[in-house]
Every structure is written in structure tokens, then in C-alpha cells.
C-alpha positions in Angstrom: 133.0 100.1 108.7 134.5 99.1 105.4 135.2 95.5 104.5 137.3 95.0 101.8 136.0 96.9 98.8 132.4 96.5 99.8 130.4 98.7 102.3 128.5 96.8 105.0 125.3 97.6 105.1 123.2 98.7 107.9 120.0 96.5 108.8 116.8 97.8 107.0 113.6 98.1 109.5 110.3 98.0 107.8 108.4 101.3 108.1 104.6 100.4 108.2 102.3 103.6 109.4 104.8 106.3 108.4 103.5 108.9 106.1 104.8 112.2 105.3 106.1 114.6 102.6 109.4 115.1 100.7 111.0 117.8 98.6 113.2 117.5 96.2 116.3 119.8 96.0 115.5 123.7 95.5 111.7 122.5 95.0 109.2 125.3 96.6 106.2 122.5 96.8 106.0 119.6 99.0 104.5 116.2 97.9 102.9 113.3 99.6 105.0 109.8 100.6 104.7 107.0 102.3 108.1 105.4 104.1 108.8 101.9 102.8 112.1 101.3 104.9 114.7 103.1 107.0 118.3 102.1 108.5 120.8 104.1 110.2 122.0 105.7 106.8 119.3 106.1 104.4 115.6 105.6 103.7 113.2 104.4 100.7 109.9 106.0 100.2 107.0 105.5 98.1 106.8 109.2 96.5 103.6 110.5 94.6 103.5 112.7 91.9 107.4 112.6 91.6 108.8 115.3 89.4 109.6 114.0 86.2 113.1 115.9 86.3 114.1 114.1 89.6 117.8 112.6 89.1 119.9 110.7 91.5 122.2 112.6 93.5 119.8 115.5 94.1 119.2 116.4 97.3 115.7 115.5 98.8 114.3 116.4 102.7 111.9 114.3 104.2 109.2 114.8 106.7 107.6 112.0 108.4 104.7 111.5 110.8 103.7 108.2 112.6 99.9 108.0 112.1 99.5 106.4 115.3 100.8 109.4 117.1 98.8 112.2 115.9 99.7 115.8 116.7 103.4 115.0 117.3 106.4 117.1 115.6 107.5 115.4 112.6 110.9 113.7 111.9 113.0 115.7 109.5 115.6 114.0 107.4 117.8 115.5 104.5 119.4 112.8 102.0 121.2 112.2 98.7 118.7 110.4 96.1 120.9 107.3 95.4 118.1 105.5 92.9 114.7 105.7 91.6 112.7 102.6 91.0 109.0 102.7 89.3 106.2 100.4 90.7 103.6 98.7 89.0 100.8 101.0 90.0 103.2 103.8 88.3 104.6 105.6 92.0 108.4 105.9 92.3 110.6 104.4 95.1 113.2 106.8 96.0 116.0 105.6 97.9 118.0 108.2 99.9 121.4 108.2 101.7 121.3 110.6 104.7 123.5 113.5 104.9 124.5 115.8 107.8 123.3 113.0 110.6 125.6 112.7 113.3 126.6 109.1 114.6 124.4 109.4 117.4 121.3 110.8 115.5 121.9 107.6 113.2 121.9 105.5 116.0 118.7 106.8 117.7 116.8 106.8 114.4 117.5 102.8 114.2 116.1 102.7 117.7 113.0 104.6 117.1 112.2 102.6 114.2 113.4 99.2 116.1 110.8 100.3 119.0 108.2 101.0 116.5 108.5 97.6 114.8 108.0 96.0 118.5 105.2 98.2 119.2 103.2 97.2 116.0 104.3 93.3 116.7 102.5 93.5 120.3 99.3 95.5 118.8 99.3 92.6 116.0 99.2 89.9 118.6 97.0 91.7 120.8 94.2 91.9 118.0 94.8 88.1 117.5 
């Protein structure tokens, strides 16, 4: 929904415990990453060994695995790189906007990470 000249942002979900790999447009090699946050329209991930020629607007493929559910198939997403930010540790945070997801897939993705956050909160309370 567009409000005036601004786009309304989808709520972002923290994504603790999700790791995976990414591949930038036409790259042959996959590289390790950790998911930082996600929304129905995009994701942010910590990229390790990011290629020096990575540019905004290139396409990125992302495969994510929930560390607590070993053996399950990864979630595969595709998006357009919207921003790159270097951390103090020298890693790069990549922000992508999903492309090719249907409205239903976007909603299911949001529900998955809502459920994931609730499950992790229950586990934290159980340990206390």
C-alpha cells in the first residue's frame, strides 16, 4: 500500500538462529551468511567473504536453514540487492528486496518468522 509518496514498510522480524548461503548474480560459488532480519518484502543478512564487485541492484539468491531444525530443506529466496553496509568486524550486511514472491508466499514467510520468534521466546523463558 502506498501512502502519499512513501511506501509503508512491512514489519521486520529478528532472525536469530538462521544461517545459510548466498550467491550473487551469475556467480558460480555459494558463500556463507547469517540472516539478520526479514520481512514480507525483503531480508538483511551478514555476508561473509562478499565479492568486492558486489553492487546494489544485482540479483542475490539466498538459501536459509534454521539451526534448530537440522535436516529440513532450506528456504530458497531471490531478491535484488538494495544496500550494502560494512560492519566494524569487516563483514558486510546486505539488504535485499524479494523478487518473484507472490502475496501469499510473502504472508507465509512473515508467519514463519513470527512463529520462529515466539518459539525462541518460549525456549528462553523455559531456561530461566
